C-alpha positions as CSV (number, residue, x, y, z in Angstrom):
1,X,-27.4,-3.6,10.9
2,X,-29.1,-1.8,13.8
3,X,-26.5,-2.4,16.5
4,X,-23.5,-2.8,14.3
5,X,-20.8,-0.1,14.3
6,X,-18.9,0.8,11.1
7,X,-15.6,2.5,10.5
8,X,-14.6,4.0,7.1
9,X,-11.1,3.8,5.7
10,X,-10.9,6.2,2.8
11,X,-7.6,6.2,0.9
12,X,-6.9,9.8,-0.2
13,X,-3.4,10.1,-1.6
14,X,-0.4,8.1,-2.6
15,X,3.2,9.3,-2.4
16,X,6.1,7.2,-3.5
17,X,9.7,8.1,-2.4
18,X,12.1,6.0,-4.4
19,X,15.9,5.6,-4.7
20,X,16.4,6.7,-1.1
21,X,19.8,5.1,-1.0
22,X,21.0,7.2,-4.0
23,X,19.4,10.4,-2.9
24,X,20.9,10.1,0.6
25,X,24.4,9.8,-0.8
26,X,23.9,12.6,-3.4
27,X,22.5,14.9,-0.7
28,X,25.5,14.4,1.5
29,X,28.4,13.8,-1.0
30,X,27.1,15.4,-4.2
31,X,25.6,14.3,-7.5
32,X,26.8,11.0,-8.9
33,X,28.8,10.1,-5.8
34,X,26.9,6.8,-5.6
35,X,28.4,5.7,-8.9
36,X,32.0,6.8,-8.0
37,X,34.2,3.7,-7.7
38,X,35.8,5.3,-4.7
39,X,32.5,5.5,-2.8
40,X,32.1,3.3,0.2
41,X,29.5,3.2,3.0
42,X,30.5,2.7,6.6
43,X,27.9,1.4,9.0
44,X,28.2,1.6,12.8
45,X,25.3,-0.3,14.3
46,X,24.0,0.1,17.9
47,X,23.7,-3.7,18.2
48,X,26.6,-5.6,16.7
49,X,24.3,-8.6,16.1
50,X,22.2,-6.5,13.8
51,X,24.5,-6.9,10.8
52,X,24.4,-5.3,7.4
53,X,21.3,-6.9,5.9
54,X,18.4,-4.5,6.4
55,X,14.8,-5.1,5.4
56,X,14.0,-1.4,5.0
57,X,15.5,1.8,3.7
58,X,16.7,4.9,5.6
59,X,14.7,8.0,4.9
60,X,15.6,11.5,5.9
61,X,13.5,12.9,8.7
62,X,12.9,16.1,6.7
63,X,11.5,14.1,3.7
64,X,9.3,12.0,6.0
65,X,8.0,15.2,7.7
66,X,7.3,16.7,4.2
67,X,5.5,13.5,3.2
68,X,3.3,13.5,6.3
69,X,2.4,17.2,5.9
70,X,1.4,16.5,2.3
71,X,-0.8,13.6,3.4
72,X,-2.4,15.7,6.2
73,X,-3.1,18.5,3.6
74,X,-5.0,15.9,1.6
75,X,-7.2,15.2,4.6
76,X,-5.5,12.1,6.0
77,X,-5.4,11.4,9.7
78,X,-3.6,8.0,9.3
79,X,-1.1,6.7,6.9
80,X,0.0,3.3,5.6
81,X,3.7,2.8,4.7
82,X,4.7,0.0,2.3
83,X,8.3,-0.8,1.6
84,X,9.1,-0.8,-2.1
85,X,12.2,-3.1,-2.3
86,X,12.5,-2.8,-6.1
87,X,13.0,0.9,-5.9
88,X,14.7,1.3,-2.5
89,X,12.0,3.3,-1.0
90,X,8.5,3.5,0.4
91,X,5.0,4.1,-0.8
92,X,2.9,6.2,1.6
93,X,-0.9,6.2,1.6
94,X,-2.8,8.9,3.3
95,X,-6.0,7.6,4.8
96,X,-9.0,9.2,6.4
97,X,-10.2,7.0,9.2
98,X,-13.5,7.8,10.9
99,X,-16.9,6.5,11.9
100,X,-18.9,5.6,8.8
101,X,-21.9,7.7,7.8
102,X,-25.3,6.1,7.4
103,X,-25.1,6.8,3.7
104,X,-21.8,5.0,3.4
105,X,-23.1,2.0,5.2
106,X,-26.2,1.9,3.0
107,X,-24.2,2.2,-0.2
108,X,-21.6,-0.4,0.9
109,X,-24.4,-2.8,1.9
110,X,-26.1,-2.4,-1.5
111,X,-22.8,-2.9,-3.3
112,X,-22.1,-6.1,-1.4
113,X,-25.5,-7.4,-2.2
114,X,-25.1,-6.5,-5.9
115,X,-21.7,-8.3,-6.0
116,X,-23.1,-11.3,-4.2
117,X,-26.0,-11.6,-6.8
118,X,-23.5,-11.5,-9.6
119,X,-21.2,-14.0,-8.0
120,X,-24.1,-16.4,-7.4
121,X,-25.1,-16.0,-11.1
122,X,-21.6,-16.7,-12.2
123,X,-21.4,-19.8,-10.0
124,X,-24.8,-21.0,-11.4
125,X,-23.6,-20.4,-15.0
126,X,-20.3,-22.2,-14.3
127,X,-22.3,-25.2,-13.0
128,X,-24.5,-25.2,-16.0
129,X,-21.5,-25.1,-18.3
130,X,-19.9,-28.0,-16.4
131,X,-23.2,-30.0,-16.7
132,X,-23.4,-29.2,-20.4
133,X,-19.7,-30.4,-20.9
134,X,-20.5,-33.6,-19.2
135,X,-23.5,-34.1,-21.4
136,X,-21.4,-33.3,-24.5
137,X,-18.8,-35.9,-23.5
138,X,-21.6,-38.6,-23.4
139,X,-22.7,-37.8,-27.0
């Protein structure tokens, strides 16, 4: 551990922004416009080969800025963005990324050792159970 360098990723806050498709339409055309049978979306793409099938959702820049400000207020200096396809939105995670403290490294190392001991004990018990089952089948 003497020459190793460690970095800490501490997840601080989660913000989910869902139903972005509906909220965008409602913001521009009014409440319930999305359900109106007369509603239709027109898409004009920069690249005609892009097509209609998107793998992400549009999000207003104002909402994105607000989300970033909230994550920064929580102490985050990085963020992770996950697409939430079931809810037409995103989940934002505010993360503090920095050099690890000696205390964090010590605690993390102790935790890993503790988990390794437990995993080894589980493996030994599973092997013992397997051996006992084989003996049982012989009786």
